[in-house]
PyMOL commands that place a pseudoatom at each C-alpha (Angstrom):
pseudoatom trace, name=CA, resn=UNK, resi=1, chain=A, elem=C, hetatm=0, pos=[23.830, 6.185, 8.226]
pseudoatom trace, name=CA, resn=UNK, resi=2, chain=A, elem=C, hetatm=0, pos=[27.044, 4.216, 8.335]
pseudoatom trace, name=CA, resn=UNK, resi=3, chain=A, elem=C, hetatm=0, pos=[29.160, 4.283, 11.455]
pseudoatom trace, name=CA, resn=UNK, resi=4, chain=A, elem=C, hetatm=0, pos=[32.887, 4.444, 10.879]
pseudoatom trace, name=CA, resn=UNK, resi=5, chain=A, elem=C, hetatm=0, pos=[35.482, 2.713, 13.072]
pseudoatom trace, name=CA, resn=UNK, resi=6, chain=A, elem=C, hetatm=0, pos=[37.816, 5.634, 12.484]
pseudoatom trace, name=CA, resn=UNK, resi=7, chain=A, elem=C, hetatm=0, pos=[37.484, 9.056, 14.056]
pseudoatom trace, name=CA, resn=UNK, resi=8, chain=A, elem=C, hetatm=0, pos=[37.559, 12.375, 12.206]
pseudoatom trace, name=CA, resn=UNK, resi=9, chain=A, elem=C, hetatm=0, pos=[41.347, 12.416, 12.289]
pseudoatom trace, name=CA, resn=UNK, resi=10, chain=A, elem=C, hetatm=0, pos=[41.589, 8.939, 10.740]
pseudoatom trace, name=CA, resn=UNK, resi=11, chain=A, elem=C, hetatm=0, pos=[42.604, 7.028, 13.890]
pseudoatom trace, name=CA, resn=UNK, resi=12, chain=A, elem=C, hetatm=0, pos=[40.931, 3.728, 14.820]
pseudoatom trace, name=CA, resn=UNK, resi=13, chain=A, elem=C, hetatm=0, pos=[38.477, 4.456, 17.659]
pseudoatom trace, name=CA, resn=UNK, resi=14, chain=A, elem=C, hetatm=0, pos=[36.734, 1.206, 18.637]
pseudoatom trace, name=CA, resn=UNK, resi=15, chain=A, elem=C, hetatm=0, pos=[35.320, 2.596, 21.897]
pseudoatom trace, name=CA, resn=UNK, resi=16, chain=A, elem=C, hetatm=0, pos=[33.354, 5.309, 20.134]
pseudoatom trace, name=CA, resn=UNK, resi=17, chain=A, elem=C, hetatm=0, pos=[32.421, 2.877, 17.369]
pseudoatom trace, name=CA, resn=UNK, resi=18, chain=A, elem=C, hetatm=0, pos=[30.971, 0.320, 19.840]
pseudoatom trace, name=CA, resn=UNK, resi=19, chain=A, elem=C, hetatm=0, pos=[29.117, 3.065, 21.735]
pseudoatom trace, name=CA, resn=UNK, resi=20, chain=A, elem=C, hetatm=0, pos=[27.535, 4.406, 18.542]
pseudoatom trace, name=CA, resn=UNK, resi=21, chain=A, elem=C, hetatm=0, pos=[26.585, 0.898, 17.382]
pseudoatom trace, name=CA, resn=UNK, resi=22, chain=A, elem=C, hetatm=0, pos=[24.917, 0.243, 20.763]
pseudoatom trace, name=CA, resn=UNK, resi=23, chain=A, elem=C, hetatm=0, pos=[23.013, 3.540, 20.603]
pseudoatom trace, name=CA, resn=UNK, resi=24, chain=A, elem=C, hetatm=0, pos=[21.807, 2.809, 17.065]
pseudoatom trace, name=CA, resn=UNK, resi=25, chain=A, elem=C, hetatm=0, pos=[20.742, -0.742, 18.008]
pseudoatom trace, name=CA, resn=UNK, resi=26, chain=A, elem=C, hetatm=0, pos=[18.777, 0.505, 21.044]
pseudoatom trace, name=CA, resn=UNK, resi=27, chain=A, elem=C, hetatm=0, pos=[17.137, 3.281, 19.036]
pseudoatom trace, name=CA, resn=UNK, resi=28, chain=A, elem=C, hetatm=0, pos=[15.833, 0.730, 16.541]
pseudoatom trace, name=CA, resn=UNK, resi=29, chain=A, elem=C, hetatm=0, pos=[14.360, -1.374, 19.369]
pseudoatom trace, name=CA, resn=UNK, resi=30, chain=A, elem=C, hetatm=0, pos=[12.522, 1.479, 21.020]
pseudoatom trace, name=CA, resn=UNK, resi=31, chain=A, elem=C, hetatm=0, pos=[11.501, 3.555, 18.022]
pseudoatom trace, name=CA, resn=UNK, resi=32, chain=A, elem=C, hetatm=0, pos=[7.847, 4.548, 18.243]
pseudoatom trace, name=CA, resn=UNK, resi=33, chain=A, elem=C, hetatm=0, pos=[5.606, 2.987, 15.631]
pseudoatom trace, name=CA, resn=UNK, resi=34, chain=A, elem=C, hetatm=0, pos=[2.010, 4.208, 15.594]
pseudoatom trace, name=CA, resn=UNK, resi=35, chain=A, elem=C, hetatm=0, pos=[-0.761, 1.625, 15.372]
pseudoatom trace, name=CA, resn=UNK, resi=36, chain=A, elem=C, hetatm=0, pos=[-2.985, 2.243, 12.353]
pseudoatom trace, name=CA, resn=UNK, resi=37, chain=A, elem=C, hetatm=0, pos=[-6.346, 0.651, 11.640]
pseudoatom trace, name=CA, resn=UNK, resi=38, chain=A, elem=C, hetatm=0, pos=[-6.609, -0.611, 8.059]
pseudoatom trace, name=CA, resn=UNK, resi=39, chain=A, elem=C, hetatm=0, pos=[-10.102, 0.050, 6.722]
pseudoatom trace, name=CA, resn=UNK, resi=40, chain=A, elem=C, hetatm=0, pos=[-10.902, -1.532, 3.355]
pseudoatom trace, name=CA, resn=UNK, resi=41, chain=A, elem=C, hetatm=0, pos=[-13.698, -3.615, 1.790]
pseudoatom trace, name=CA, resn=UNK, resi=42, chain=A, elem=C, hetatm=0, pos=[-14.149, -7.286, 2.631]
pseudoatom trace, name=CA, resn=UNK, resi=43, chain=A, elem=C, hetatm=0, pos=[-17.533, -8.243, 1.143]
pseudoatom trace, name=CA, resn=UNK, resi=44, chain=A, elem=C, hetatm=0, pos=[-17.951, -8.913, -2.564]
pseudoatom trace, name=CA, resn=UNK, resi=45, chain=A, elem=C, hetatm=0, pos=[-14.832, -10.379, -4.131]
pseudoatom trace, name=CA, resn=UNK, resi=46, chain=A, elem=C, hetatm=0, pos=[-13.469, -11.601, -0.803]
pseudoatom trace, name=CA, resn=UNK, resi=47, chain=A, elem=C, hetatm=0, pos=[-10.352, -13.254, -2.224]
pseudoatom trace, name=CA, resn=UNK, resi=48, chain=A, elem=C, hetatm=0, pos=[-9.296, -10.077, -4.025]
pseudoatom trace, name=CA, resn=UNK, resi=49, chain=A, elem=C, hetatm=0, pos=[-10.277, -7.857, -1.083]
pseudoatom trace, name=CA, resn=UNK, resi=50, chain=A, elem=C, hetatm=0, pos=[-8.251, -9.963, 1.357]
pseudoatom trace, name=CA, resn=UNK, resi=51, chain=A, elem=C, hetatm=0, pos=[-5.213, -9.782, -0.943]
pseudoatom trace, name=CA, resn=UNK, resi=52, chain=A, elem=C, hetatm=0, pos=[-5.683, -6.002, -1.145]
pseudoatom trace, name=CA, resn=UNK, resi=53, chain=A, elem=C, hetatm=0, pos=[-5.884, -5.776, 2.659]
pseudoatom trace, name=CA, resn=UNK, resi=54, chain=A, elem=C, hetatm=0, pos=[-2.589, -7.687, 2.932]
pseudoatom trace, name=CA, resn=UNK, resi=55, chain=A, elem=C, hetatm=0, pos=[-1.051, -5.242, 0.440]
pseudoatom trace, name=CA, resn=UNK, resi=56, chain=A, elem=C, hetatm=0, pos=[-2.378, -2.273, 2.418]
pseudoatom trace, name=CA, resn=UNK, resi=57, chain=A, elem=C, hetatm=0, pos=[-0.823, -3.716, 5.592]
pseudoatom trace, name=CA, resn=UNK, resi=58, chain=A, elem=C, hetatm=0, pos=[2.540, -4.136, 3.838]
pseudoatom trace, name=CA, resn=UNK, resi=59, chain=A, elem=C, hetatm=0, pos=[2.266, -0.504, 2.714]
pseudoatom trace, name=CA, resn=UNK, resi=60, chain=A, elem=C, hetatm=0, pos=[1.580, 0.606, 6.303]
pseudoatom trace, name=CA, resn=UNK, resi=61, chain=A, elem=C, hetatm=0, pos=[4.589, -1.362, 7.577]
pseudoatom trace, name=CA, resn=UNK, resi=62, chain=A, elem=C, hetatm=0, pos=[6.757, 0.314, 4.937]
pseudoatom trace, name=CA, resn=UNK, resi=63, chain=A, elem=C, hetatm=0, pos=[5.682, 3.634, 6.479]
pseudoatom trace, name=CA, resn=UNK, resi=64, chain=A, elem=C, hetatm=0, pos=[6.929, 2.545, 9.920]
pseudoatom trace, name=CA, resn=UNK, resi=65, chain=A, elem=C, hetatm=0, pos=[3.535, 1.745, 11.441]
pseudoatom trace, name=CA, resn=UNK, resi=66, chain=A, elem=C, hetatm=0, pos=[1.912, -1.287, 13.028]
pseudoatom trace, name=CA, resn=UNK, resi=67, chain=A, elem=C, hetatm=0, pos=[-1.175, -2.152, 10.957]
pseudoatom trace, name=CA, resn=UNK, resi=68, chain=A, elem=C, hetatm=0, pos=[-4.318, -3.663, 12.480]
pseudoatom trace, name=CA, resn=UNK, resi=69, chain=A, elem=C, hetatm=0, pos=[-6.664, -5.246, 9.923]
pseudoatom trace, name=CA, resn=UNK, resi=70, chain=A, elem=C, hetatm=0, pos=[-9.467, -7.132, 11.691]
pseudoatom trace, name=CA, resn=UNK, resi=71, chain=A, elem=C, hetatm=0, pos=[-10.941, -8.206, 8.353]
pseudoatom trace, name=CA, resn=UNK, resi=72, chain=A, elem=C, hetatm=0, pos=[-7.774, -10.265, 7.777]
pseudoatom trace, name=CA, resn=UNK, resi=73, chain=A, elem=C, hetatm=0, pos=[-8.023, -11.967, 11.155]
pseudoatom trace, name=CA, resn=UNK, resi=74, chain=A, elem=C, hetatm=0, pos=[-11.681, -12.579, 11.979]
pseudoatom trace, name=CA, resn=UNK, resi=75, chain=A, elem=C, hetatm=0, pos=[-12.801, -14.289, 8.731]
pseudoatom trace, name=CA, resn=UNK, resi=76, chain=A, elem=C, hetatm=0, pos=[-10.314, -17.053, 9.536]
pseudoatom trace, name=CA, resn=UNK, resi=77, chain=A, elem=C, hetatm=0, pos=[-12.576, -18.286, 12.345]
pseudoatom trace, name=CA, resn=UNK, resi=78, chain=A, elem=C, hetatm=0, pos=[-15.859, -16.383, 11.948]
pseudoatom trace, name=CA, resn=UNK, resi=79, chain=A, elem=C, hetatm=0, pos=[-18.492, -16.485, 9.200]
pseudoatom trace, name=CA, resn=UNK, resi=80, chain=A, elem=C, hetatm=0, pos=[-19.005, -13.039, 7.637]
pseudoatom trace, name=CA, resn=UNK, resi=81, chain=A, elem=C, hetatm=0, pos=[-22.223, -14.412, 6.096]
pseudoatom trace, name=CA, resn=UNK, resi=82, chain=A, elem=C, hetatm=0, pos=[-23.758, -15.084, 9.522]
pseudoatom trace, name=CA, resn=UNK, resi=83, chain=A, elem=C, hetatm=0, pos=[-25.283, -11.775, 10.750]
pseudoatom trace, name=CA, resn=UNK, resi=84, chain=A, elem=C, hetatm=0, pos=[-24.601, -12.461, 14.441]
pseudoatom trace, name=CA, resn=UNK, resi=85, chain=A, elem=C, hetatm=0, pos=[-20.956, -13.411, 13.801]
pseudoatom trace, name=CA, resn=UNK, resi=86, chain=A, elem=C, hetatm=0, pos=[-20.510, -10.425, 11.479]
pseudoatom trace, name=CA, resn=UNK, resi=87, chain=A, elem=C, hetatm=0, pos=[-21.933, -8.113, 14.143]
pseudoatom trace, name=CA, resn=UNK, resi=88, chain=A, elem=C, hetatm=0, pos=[-19.583, -9.577, 16.762]
pseudoatom trace, name=CA, resn=UNK, resi=89, chain=A, elem=C, hetatm=0, pos=[-16.596, -9.251, 14.408]
pseudoatom trace, name=CA, resn=UNK, resi=90, chain=A, elem=C, hetatm=0, pos=[-17.427, -5.587, 13.743]
pseudoatom trace, name=CA, resn=UNK, resi=91, chain=A, elem=C, hetatm=0, pos=[-17.725, -4.972, 17.488]
pseudoatom trace, name=CA, resn=UNK, resi=92, chain=A, elem=C, hetatm=0, pos=[-14.336, -6.601, 18.135]
pseudoatom trace, name=CA, resn=UNK, resi=93, chain=A, elem=C, hetatm=0, pos=[-12.829, -4.556, 15.300]
pseudoatom trace, name=CA, resn=UNK, resi=94, chain=A, elem=C, hetatm=0, pos=[-14.131, -1.370, 16.905]
pseudoatom trace, name=CA, resn=UNK, resi=95, chain=A, elem=C, hetatm=0, pos=[-12.474, -2.355, 20.177]
pseudoatom trace, name=CA, resn=UNK, resi=96, chain=A, elem=C, hetatm=0, pos=[-9.183, -2.707, 18.279]
pseudoatom trace, name=CA, resn=UNK, resi=97, chain=A, elem=C, hetatm=0, pos=[-9.822, 0.639, 16.558]
pseudoatom trace, name=CA, resn=UNK, resi=98, chain=A, elem=C, hetatm=0, pos=[-9.910, 2.303, 19.991]
pseudoatom trace, name=CA, resn=UNK, resi=99, chain=A, elem=C, hetatm=0, pos=[-6.242, 1.304, 20.427]
pseudoatom trace, name=CA, resn=UNK, resi=100, chain=A, elem=C, hetatm=0, pos=[-5.128, 2.915, 17.146]
pseudoatom trace, name=CA, resn=UNK, resi=101, chain=A, elem=C, hetatm=0, pos=[-3.612, 6.341, 16.532]
pseudoatom trace, name=CA, resn=UNK, resi=102, chain=A, elem=C, hetatm=0, pos=[-5.092, 6.637, 13.004]
pseudoatom trace, name=CA, resn=UNK, resi=103, chain=A, elem=C, hetatm=0, pos=[-7.529, 4.976, 10.627]
pseudoatom trace, name=CA, resn=UNK, resi=104, chain=A, elem=C, hetatm=0, pos=[-6.264, 4.478, 7.077]
pseudoatom trace, name=CA, resn=UNK, resi=105, chain=A, elem=C, hetatm=0, pos=[-9.107, 4.033, 4.596]
pseudoatom trace, name=CA, resn=UNK, resi=106, chain=A, elem=C, hetatm=0, pos=[-8.262, 2.350, 1.275]
pseudoatom trace, name=CA, resn=UNK, resi=107, chain=A, elem=C, hetatm=0, pos=[-10.156, 1.991, -1.991]
pseudoatom trace, name=CA, resn=UNK, resi=108, chain=A, elem=C, hetatm=0, pos=[-12.576, 3.918, -4.119]
pseudoatom trace, name=CA, resn=UNK, resi=109, chain=A, elem=C, hetatm=0, pos=[-15.790, 2.729, -2.449]
pseudoatom trace, name=CA, resn=UNK, resi=110, chain=A, elem=C, hetatm=0, pos=[-16.907, 2.647, 1.172]
pseudoatom trace, name=CA, resn=UNK, resi=111, chain=A, elem=C, hetatm=0, pos=[-18.691, -0.534, 2.278]
pseudoatom trace, name=CA, resn=UNK, resi=112, chain=A, elem=C, hetatm=0, pos=[-21.297, -0.702, 5.050]
pseudoatom trace, name=CA, resn=UNK, resi=113, chain=A, elem=C, hetatm=0, pos=[-18.712, -2.122, 7.480]
pseudoatom trace, name=CA, resn=UNK, resi=114, chain=A, elem=C, hetatm=0, pos=[-16.231, 0.592, 6.577]
pseudoatom trace, name=CA, resn=UNK, resi=115, chain=A, elem=C, hetatm=0, pos=[-18.892, 3.269, 7.244]
pseudoatom trace, name=CA, resn=UNK, resi=116, chain=A, elem=C, hetatm=0, pos=[-19.289, 1.923, 10.784]
pseudoatom trace, name=CA, resn=UNK, resi=117, chain=A, elem=C, hetatm=0, pos=[-15.516, 1.996, 11.357]
pseudoatom trace, name=CA, resn=UNK, resi=118, chain=A, elem=C, hetatm=0, pos=[-15.128, 5.504, 9.910]
pseudoatom trace, name=CA, resn=UNK, resi=119, chain=A, elem=C, hetatm=0, pos=[-18.079, 6.751, 11.970]
pseudoatom trace, name=CA, resn=UNK, resi=120, chain=A, elem=C, hetatm=0, pos=[-16.552, 5.358, 15.171]
pseudoatom trace, name=CA, resn=UNK, resi=121, chain=A, elem=C, hetatm=0, pos=[-13.154, 6.885, 14.327]
pseudoatom trace, name=CA, resn=UNK, resi=122, chain=A, elem=C, hetatm=0, pos=[-14.818, 10.288, 13.872]
pseudoatom trace, name=CA, resn=UNK, resi=123, chain=A, elem=C, hetatm=0, pos=[-16.744, 9.853, 17.132]
pseudoatom trace, name=CA, resn=UNK, resi=124, chain=A, elem=C, hetatm=0, pos=[-13.478, 9.113, 18.956]
pseudoatom trace, name=CA, resn=UNK, resi=125, chain=A, elem=C, hetatm=0, pos=[-11.564, 11.888, 17.136]
pseudoatom trace, name=CA, resn=UNK, resi=126, chain=A, elem=C, hetatm=0, pos=[-9.157, 9.367, 15.600]
pseudoatom trace, name=CA, resn=UNK, resi=127, chain=A, elem=C, hetatm=0, pos=[-7.469, 10.945, 12.563]
pseudoatom trace, name=CA, resn=UNK, resi=128, chain=A, elem=C, hetatm=0, pos=[-8.571, 9.447, 9.239]
pseudoatom trace, name=CA, resn=UNK, resi=129, chain=A, elem=C, hetatm=0, pos=[-6.341, 9.247, 6.184]
pseudoatom trace, name=CA, resn=UNK, resi=130, chain=A, elem=C, hetatm=0, pos=[-7.756, 8.287, 2.782]
pseudoatom trace, name=CA, resn=UNK, resi=131, chain=A, elem=C, hetatm=0, pos=[-5.880, 6.284, 0.125]
pseudoatom trace, name=CA, resn=UNK, resi=132, chain=A, elem=C, hetatm=0, pos=[-6.719, 5.027, -3.333]
pseudoatom trace, name=CA, resn=UNK, resi=133, chain=A, elem=C, hetatm=0, pos=[-6.648, 1.289, -4.061]
pseudoatom trace, name=CA, resn=UNK, resi=134, chain=A, elem=C, hetatm=0, pos=[-3.080, 1.722, -5.308]
pseudoatom trace, name=CA, resn=UNK, resi=135, chain=A, elem=C, hetatm=0, pos=[-1.989, 3.379, -2.034]
pseudoatom trace, name=CA, resn=UNK, resi=136, chain=A, elem=C, hetatm=0, pos=[-1.863, 7.005, -3.136]
pseudoatom trace, name=CA, resn=UNK, resi=137, chain=A, elem=C, hetatm=0, pos=[-2.999, 9.347, -0.374]
pseudoatom trace, name=CA, resn=UNK, resi=138, chain=A, elem=C, hetatm=0, pos=[-5.830, 11.706, -1.271]
pseudoatom trace, name=CA, resn=UNK, resi=139, chain=A, elem=C, hetatm=0, pos=[-7.138, 14.769, 0.510]
pseudoatom trace, name=CA, resn=UNK, resi=140, chain=A, elem=C, hetatm=0, pos=[-10.302, 14.250, 2.509]
pseudoatom trace, name=CA, resn=UNK, resi=141, chain=A, elem=C, hetatm=0, pos=[-12.750, 16.941, 1.510]
for i in range(1, 141): cmd.bond("trace and resi %d" % i, "trace and resi %d" % (i + 1))
show_as sticks, trace
zoom trace
């Protein structure tokens, strides 16, 4: 929406213009953005899966949300190949999941880690949305 400096009668009205600009600026600052948990594969082709997770996060941002993708963060300082570190990373991810309004599940296959996250979301009654690898939403049956 563009805000005009002129009123409906065509006269310059800077007071109304400044007020409307201030309202619009404040609305953008305080607009609610839900936190969504990005659930997608990590194991296997890790390089490709990490790139996909970044793409899924960009998609979530484009839909006015705040994405949380633990599998982008934790592998930077934890070893997914070490069972104890993997277990701790999954636990920490589940803590983050508890702060989210929705879980968005991406891809055609569900990994073991994703099953844990989806199960916890169901247990906590967190809404789950399912997307294909190319970010098309599909109905959960």
